[in-house]
Structures are given as structure tokens and as C-alpha cells.
N, C-alpha and C positions, 0 to 999 in steps of 0.2 A: 364414523366420527363418534367418539365416546360420549361427547356432551350433547348428542342429538336429542335424546329425550328432554333434557333441560331446555334446549333451544326451542323445541316444539311447544313445551309448556309456556315458555316466555312469549312466544308468538301468539299462542292462544290467549294469554292474559292481555297482551297489547290489543289484539283484535276485539276482545270483550269490552274494552274501554271506549270503543267507538259508539257514537249515537246509534240507536236502533236502526234507523233508515240506512245509515252508512254501513253498519255491520251486515244487514240483510243484503244490500247490494254487493258488497265485497264477497260475502258467502256464496251468493248465486254465481258471481263471475268466477271465483276460484274453483267451485265445484264443476262449472262448465269447462274451465281450462284443464282440470284434472281428467275429465272425461275425454277431452281432446287429446291429451297426452297418452291415454290408454291405447290410442291408435297410431302411435308414433312410427311403427314399422311401415305404415302406408303413407301417412302425411308428413313424416320427418319432423314433426313438432314434439320434441322431447320437452320435459319440464325446463331444462336449461335453455333450449331454443325459445320457448314461450316467454321465459323470464327475460331473455335478451331483447326480444321484439316488443313485448308489452310492458315490461317492468318500468322502463323510464316514463311511461304514461301514467303509471299508478303511484310511483314514488318520485318525489323531486325535493330539492333543497327548500328549507323554510323560507329563505330570502334569496330568490333567484338573482336579484341585482348584485349580490356580493360574490356570486360564483360565475366564473367565465365559462363560455361554451365548451372550451376544451376540458376544463375541470369536470363539467357535468358529463361529458362524453366518456371520459376515463372512469369516473366514479360509477356511471351506469353499467359499464361492462363488468365491474367487479362487485361493488357494494349492492347494487340493486339485485343482481342475480343471486348473491349470497342470501338475500332476504326472500326474494320471490320464489326461487326454486324449491326450497323446503316447504313453503306454504302450499305450493301446487302439489308437491309429492306427498304431503301429509294433510291434504284437505279434509279428509274424514276425521282426523284427530283434532285438527284446529277448529273445525266447524262441525261438531258432532250432531247427529240426528237424534230425534226423540227427546227424552227427558232433559230438561235444562237448555235445550236449544231455544234461540231467541225468535225463531220464526218457523212457520210450517214449511215443509219441503216444497221446492218449486214444482 
């Protein structure tokens, strides 16, 4: 995808706006999921599969009362994966180590 660097930068900017505790928790979880995906040949958990399984637990509509269960299910299969998969694939770019990182490595 030609706009991938722009998308990664935008995801980094959005994550950086989180409160420090939320940022640190998300960073730790995403780095763990990226490590899990490194072993996808054995565990069958590719970034896409991880995004499908765990993404709906991390991202949901602002007002769940206005969204039907069917809408949430169809949205999660496309929109959530579209956000979560590149975050997992680019964990080290979105949550850099060293200078400028908001917490020490786990």
C-alpha cells in the first residue's frame, strides 16, 4: 500500500494522544502480540488472525446502544482488522524504544 508510511505515522500520532497509563498498556499488549505473530508458522496467529480475534475487544463503537449486534460484527471483520493489523505489524514503529518512548521496555 503506497500510503502505509502515512497510515503508520497517523496511528503513532493517535496512540501518542492516549493517557500515559493507557499508552503504556497498549504498547505492552501490541508488542506482545507482535512477538506472538513472529511465530505464526507454528501457532497460526498471523497479525490478521490476531486482529480478527482480539481487535473487537480493543476497539468498539463510541455508543454501543446505537449500533446493532450485526453491524458491530460486520464492522469488526473489516474496520477493526484494518486498524489493528497494521498496528501489530508495525509495533516497533508505532511504539518506538529508547529516546522519546513514554515508558521503559517491559
